[in-house]
Residue, then its C-alpha position, 0 to 999 in steps of 0.5 A: x542862336x540864328x534859327x533861319x542858319x538850317x532853313x537858309x542853308x537847305x535853300x543853298x544847297x538847293x541851289x549849289x545843287x541845279x548848278x552844279x547840274x547845270x555845269x554838269x549838264x552843259x559840258x557833257x553835251x558840248x562833250x558828245x557823252x553817252x551815257x550807258x545805263x544801268x537798269x537791274x530790274x523793272x520790278x515793284x510791291x517789296x522791299x528793294x534794299x539795293x533799290x535795283x527794280x525801277x517800276x513798271x509805269x516809270x518804266x515805260x516813261x522811261x522807254x518814251x522819252x528814249x524813244x524820243x531821243x533815240x538809244x543805240x546797240x552798245x554794239x556802235x558805242x564800242x565801234x564808235x570808241x574803239x574807232x575815235x567816232x565820239x556820237x552823243x546817244x544813251x545805251x541801255x543795257x540790264x545787268x543780272x538776268x532777273x526772271x522780269x526782264x522776260x515778264x515787264x522789261x522786254x514788251x516795251x522795249x519791243x513796243x518803243x523800238x529800243x536795242x538793250x544788252x543783258x548781261x547774264x549771270x549764268x550760274x544762276x539759269x540753272x540753280x533753281x535757287x534766288x541770286x545771292x544777295x536775295x536770298x541773303x535778305x530773305x533769310x535775313x531782313x523778313x523773318x519777323x524774329x530771329x535767336x539770338x546768337x549767329x556763329x557760321x564759318x565763312x569759308x575758313x573764318x568764324x563770323x559772329x553776330x550778337x543778335x540779341x544786342x545789335x537789333x540792327x538787321x541791315x546792318x548783320x545782312x550788310x556784314x554778311x554781304x560784303x563777306x559773302x560776295x568775297x566767296x568762291x561761288x562753289x563755297x557762297x553756295x555752302x556758306x548760305x545754307x548755314x543763316x537760312x538754317x539758322x533763322x528757320x527759313x525753308x529753302x525756295x526762291x521768291x516768284x518775285x526775285x525769279x532769276x531768267x532760266x535757260x530756255x527763257x534766256x534763249x529766247x529773248x536772247x532771239x529777239x534782234x534788238x537783244x545782245x546778250x553779255x557775261x555778268x561771271x559765272x557767281x556774282x562776285x567780287x572777282x578783284x578779291x578773288x585768286x587769278x583763277x577763281x577769275x578766270x572759272x567765273x568770268x572764262x564759265x560764265x562766257x560758255x556757259x552762255x553760248x552754250x545757250x544762246x549759239x552764238x560768241x557772247x561779245x560783252x562782259x559786265x564786273x560785278x559790282x564793278x569791281x575789278x583788278x589789272x588781273x580782272x581787266x587781263x583776263x576779261x581781254x584775254x577771255x575774247x570779250x570786246x568790251x567790258x561794262x564797271x559802274x563809275x558814275x559818268x559818261x562816255x565820253x572822248x577816247x576811254x578803254x572799251x574793257x572800262x566802259x563806266x557807266x551811271x545805275x538810273x533812278x526810279x525816277x518818273x518820265x518828267x525827272x527822267x528827262x531831266x536825269x538824262x539831260x545831266x548825264x547827255x542824252 
């Protein structure tokens, strides 16, 4: 047995990753690549199963890097795409509409003079409960113990799980997440109550997981550097819904946000990056100017402005973030 093989393989993998990063960095600089950065939360101190959080300290360091390099608004990138004018500069976006955007992200954005687009789930603004994926986490992953078996109706389909046999709660969480996320919003709300009752978890909303409310969103929207975009009514996987339900999610979210902020909402973000051709057609018909997905690529040359790629930002300290941003052309 060659005991040196694993160490050699590991060293080779490090070299290979370094070469790939160098090539990507060089290619994206030559191509005038513009990375659209995707943040969700600026927070820390609790479980984060989807890695949505960037710590406040790291976020401030990100902002310092971005301010030194220059950031442009999403509007400017969309205009350049439409006019065929490639220009290398990053764009900052946030998805969902957590309350920590106002509490933790916005002060830093203001201090560094950085524009950002905030894509908001309109139905969460008045719901007084957590986003559905957070609520599911609170029900399944937080309690010290769960009942031995689960059987619930998921909008007409029975879902069963033997907790006593399969003790992997994360597997249960992801199994339910896949199914619940593909339900229409109204159906999902009723479905979520069933596992909560089963687990004996009382209704509530953790202070750390609050969505924005309508009053706060209206105040955020008055900041000239912040653009409000739509992110549907209930954050469903749009491609899994019938066309009429997709329209309700897309058009309903746009109208609700426009009523709150008192201005047109011109940009859209596909929840989970999920969409089908009819989804894109509905977004166009709704009157949006552009839409963002989640393909991990920078914007390079002529692209479909209704399927703009974005790159999710890891929770890096500033020096690592600067190196990472170099790879994407920022």
